[in-house]
N, C-alpha and C positions, 0 to 999 in steps of 0.2 A: 401577812395577808396578801401583799403584793406578789410574793414568791408563789403562793398557791394559785393566783390568777394566771401567772405566766405559764406554770406547768399545765394548767387546764387547757390553755390555748395550744400549747405544743402537742398535747395528747389528741386534741380535736383535729389538728392538721395531719398528724400521722394516720389517724383513722380514715380521714378523707382520701389521702394518697393511696392507702391500701385498697379502699373500695374502688377507686377509679382504675387502679392497676388491674384488679380482677376483671372488670368489665372489658378493658382493652384486650386482655389475653383471650377472652372468649370470642371477641370480635375477630381476632387474627386467625382463628381456626376456620373461619368461613371460607369454603373453596368456591371460586368462581368458575363457571363453565359457559363461556359466551363466545367461543371460537369454533372454527370449522376443523374437521379432521383432514389431514393432508391427502391429496389425491393419489391414486395409484399410478405407477409408471405405465406409459403407453407404448405405442410402436416406435421403433427406432428407424429413422430415415437414413438411407445411404446417400450422403451428400458430399463426402470428402473427395470422391472421384466422380464428379457429376458430368454426365455426357453432354449436358446443355451448355457447359462452359468450354468455349472453343478458343484456345490461345496457342500461340506459336512457341512460347518459351519452353525451353528444355525442362525447367524446374520452376515451381511456383508454390506460394502459400498465401492464403488470405486469413487474416486474424481480426477479430473484434477485440479492441484493446481494453474494454471494461473489465473483463475477467480473463482476458487473453484466450478466448475460445477460437479454435481453428474452424473456419467455415468451408475451406476448400484447400486441397493439397494435390500437387502433381510432382511425382518423383522427388518428394521433399527430403529424402535421405541420400540422394545421389551426391557424391563428392565432386565439387567443381572449383575451378580457380576464379574467385570473385574478388576483384580489387576493392570494391566498396567495403567489404568486411574489414580490410586492413585500415582503411581511412576511419571507419567508425570506431574500431578498437583503439587506434592511435588517439583520436579525439577524446575518448572516455578516460584513458589513462592520464593524459595531460591534465584534463579537468580535475581529476582526483588527486594529482600529485603536486601541482604547482599553482602559484598565485596567478590569476588571469591578468593582473596588471604589471607583472614582471616584464622587464625588457630583455629581449633575446637578440644577441648579436649574431648575424648570419655568418657562418663559416664558409671557407672556400669549398669544402666538401659539399655542404648543403646547397650552395649556389650552383654547383655543377650537376645537380640532379637531372635525370633524364625523364622523358615522357611529358606529361602535362605539368607546366611550371608557370610561375608568376614573374620570372626573371628577376629574382631578388639578388642584389649584389652583395658580395662579401664585405663585411664591416658595417653594413646598415643595421639599424636597430628597430625592432617592431615589438609591440606588446604580444604576450601570449594569446590574448583574446583575438587580436587582429589576425594572427597567423592561423588560429583555429577556424575563423570564418573563411580564410583563403583556402584552407584544406578542405572544408566541407562544401563550399559553394563552387570552387573552381578546380577541386582535386589537385591542388598545387603540391607537387612532390618536393620542391625545394622547401616549402613551409613544413611539410611532414618531417623531413630529415632534420631541419633546424629545431623543431620541437622535440624530436627524439633525443638529439644531442643535449639539449638544455635540460631535459627531464632526467635522463639516465647517465649522462656523461659521454656516451657514444651510442651508435645505432645498434650494435650487437647486444649491449646490455638492455636496451629498450625492447628489443625483440623478445628477450627472455621475460621481461615484464608482461608483454603481450600474451605469451603462451601460458604464463602463470595465471593471468587473469582468465584465460580461456578454460583452464583446468578448474579454477575456482567456480566458474559459472557452469561447469559440467558440459562444456562444449566438446563432447567426446569425438566429434568428427571434424575438428578444426585444428589446423596447424598454420602458424605464421612464420614467415622467414624474412620479412622486411616491413617497415612502417608505411610504405607508399602504395603497395598493391601491384608494383611492377611484376611482370610474369616471372614466376619461379616454380618449377615443376614439383618442388617439395612442399608447397603450401596449398591448402584447400579448405573448403568449408561446405556446408549444406544449407538448404533453405530452412530446415528445422533448426539448426544451430543459429542461423541468422535471426530467426524469430525469437529465440531465447535471448540472444545478445541485444536485440532491439527492445525487448521487454525491460531489460535492466537499464538500457541507455535512456529510454523515454521517461523512466522514473527519476532521472536526474534533471532538475529544472534548467540548468545551464546548457546541457546537451540539447534538450528539447527546444530551447530558445534558438540555438544555432541551427538545428535541423529544420526549424519552422520559418527561417528567414529567407525570403526570395531575393532580396537585393541588399547590398551593403556597400557603402562608400569606402574606398581604399585610398590611402595616402602614401605615395612614395616620398622620398626626400625632397624632390623638386617638382612633383606633379601629382595628379590624382586620377583615379579611374573608378568605374562601377563594377563591383563583383555581382554577377547575376547567376542565380542557381541554374545548374544544368538540368534540373527537373522542369521540363516544359509544361507539366500538368498544372503548375502554379498559375499559368495564364490560359489554360484550355479546359480544365475540369473543375466544375463548381464544387467548392468545399475543400479543395486541396490545402492542407496546412502543414506540410512537411515533405521532405524528399531528398534523395541522394542518388545520382546517376553515376555509373562507372563502367569502364570496359578496358580491356587490353587489345581487343580486336573489334573493329566497327560492326561486324556482323554478329558479334556475341556480346550484346550490351545487357547490363543488369540495372534494375531500378528498385529502390525501396521508396514507396510513397504512401502518405497518410492523407485521409480526407475525413471531414466531419459533416454529418447531416443529421438534423433532428436529434442533436445531443449524442449521437453515436459516432465514435471515431474508429475507422477501419484502417488496416495497414495491408497493403499489397506488396509482396516480394516477388519480383519477376526476374528470373536468372537465365542468361544466355538466350535472349531474344534478338531478333534482327533490328537494325537501325530503323526500319520501316514499321516494325510491329511492337517495339518495346513499350511505347506509350499506350497504344490501343489495347495491348494485353493488360496493362495495369488498370485502364479504364474499365475493361470488360470485367475484371475481378471485382473492382470496387462497386460497379453498378449491380453486379450479381449479388453482392453482400447486402447492399442497401435495399434492393428490390425484393429479394427472396427471404430475408430474415427480419425479425422484429424483436424489440425488447419487451419483455413481459415479466410479471412477478412469479418467482419460483416459490417463495414462502412469505406469507404475510406476517407482520408483527403480531404476536399473540396467538398465532395459529397453533392449535394442539397437534402435536406430532406423535405423542405417545401418552398413555396413562400408566402411572406407576404406583405400586403399593408401597407405602412407607408405614410400617407398623400396622395399626388398625385404620389408617386413613389412606385414601386414594388421591393422588395429586396429578395434575395435568402438566406435562412437559411441553413448553411452548417456545417458539422462536422469539428471541429478544429483539429482533429487528426485521424489517422487510428486506428480502433478498431478491435481486433481479438477475435475469440472465437473458441470453440471446438464443432464439430458436427459429427454425425454418417455419414459415407460415404454413399452417395446416398440420403441424405435428408438435408434440410436447418436447421431443428431443432427449427425453430422459431414458437412460439405459437401466439404471438400478438405483435403489435407495436402501441404505443400511443405517440403522439406528443403534447406537451403542450407549448404554447407560453405565455410569460408574459402578464398580463392583459392589460397593456397600454405601448406602445413603444413611448417614448418621445425623442426628439432631444436633443443633438446630438446622432446619431447612429454610433458606432465605431466597428472596427473589433475585438477588444479585450474584449468587454463586452458580456457575454452570454445573449441571448434573449429567450431561451427556452431549453427544454430537450426532446430528443427522448428516450423513454423507451422501450427496447426490452425484452420481457419475453420469455425464452427458454422452451423447453419441460420439463425440470427438475425443472422449476419454478425459475431458476436463472434469476436475473434481471440485465440488463446492461443499464446504463444511459449514453447517449451521449449528451454532451453540444452542443448547436447550436449557431452559430455566424453569423452575417451579413457578406456577402462577399464584401460589399461596405460600404463606410462611407457617412453619410448625416449630414450636419450641418445646423443649423437654419440660416435664412437670417441675415446678419450682417450690422449694420450701418457703415458709412464711418469711424467713430471714432473708433469703436471696431475692425474693420478690420485692420485699421492702427496700433492699439496697439498690436493686435495679431501678425501681421506681424513683428513688431519690436521685440516681445518676441521670435518669431521663428527664427529670424536672429540676434542673439545677437552680432555677430562680427560687423555688420553694426551699430547696436545700440551703441556699444562702440565707434565706429568711430565718429558717430554723437555727442555723449556726449563729446568726446574729442574736436571736433571742436567748440561745444558750450562753453566749458571751455576756449578754446583758445580765442574765441570771447569776453568772459567776461573779460579775462585778458587784451586784447587789449583795451577794453573800459575803464577799470580801469587805465591802463597806460596812455591813452589819457587824462582822467580826471585829474590825478596827474600832467601830463605835463602842462595842461592848468592852473591849480592852481599855479603851480610853476612859470609859466610865469607872471601871474598876480602879484604874490608876488614880483618877481624881478622888474617888472615895477613900482610898488608902492615904492619900496625901492630906485629906481633911481630918482623918482620924489621927 
């Protein structure tokens, strides 16, 4: 009698699970349609060489760092000798290769460096981190050579590392011949390559911290001094949060400076400007970017970008997140939109697996890819057996309950068998 009751309970649970599963499968087939269709591309403004931007620099580029969009460019591919590029690449390689807290002993060769120096004496020891600040804030060539020697063994091997990194980053118009940036006719770079290098550099938190530091206390063995960034915009342009000035000739100065306003960080690269105009050129570019461009939404989360047929059903392909971009005020800045869906959509279709990509190309040729997802889920028809098994796996608490009841039933059967055997044994013994 007890066994029959247990089996009836199990049968009732199985029927309940099967019924609930059927209702859930029908509910999943409902397709929601509550988003907007993506807008069409508009006119493309000609802003990269804008006549309203009046700067003295021979070459320049202005970038919004959110998606690294170019907002302005002037002779950005012209090859120039820019000492700042050497300092930045040297800093990056050292950060990536050695421990910041290691102690570096200054060699006689490093202490004899020419140009801008911090007058480090041979035999003195400084941390890698301190020497990096000296390199970036004061353009200290003795610090640059000491770091190069410590990192690679000698300066020549370090220069090989610099050029290998340039190739890795696809800086096709950049060649280094020393870690200091002292003039050498064989080395050069461009504003475009510097933009790529800075994109990589600013993604490194350690580099960004050093680049963003205006003042640092420096300790010699018997005295101390203050290292002050050569980027005067730290103290004259509101929002400045990074910078590096460098030059080989006073009338050909170069500056890389960043500033943040209203949660937007812009970077101005000004190459070969005069001593009188290098900072005003950078300010002009930054002000142009903040005044004439704004941040806006490119695609909203859940926005329908395409409708796609899957078997006898139509699904909406939507953006999985809201995507923002920078555009000039009064224009959408979009050059083209291309949507590519996977060649074959097979079941099951879920909301978590991308089914295509919408590629937006902006006026500056920045490419923004937006992954597309189905806004509904479609599953292949299931047999009664597979639906039952899937339901059990999705409702593990009930599965454990059924398993427990089955174990209990087995124990009851075993107990009854043992009891029956025992009775027979007792009956035989009495006979």
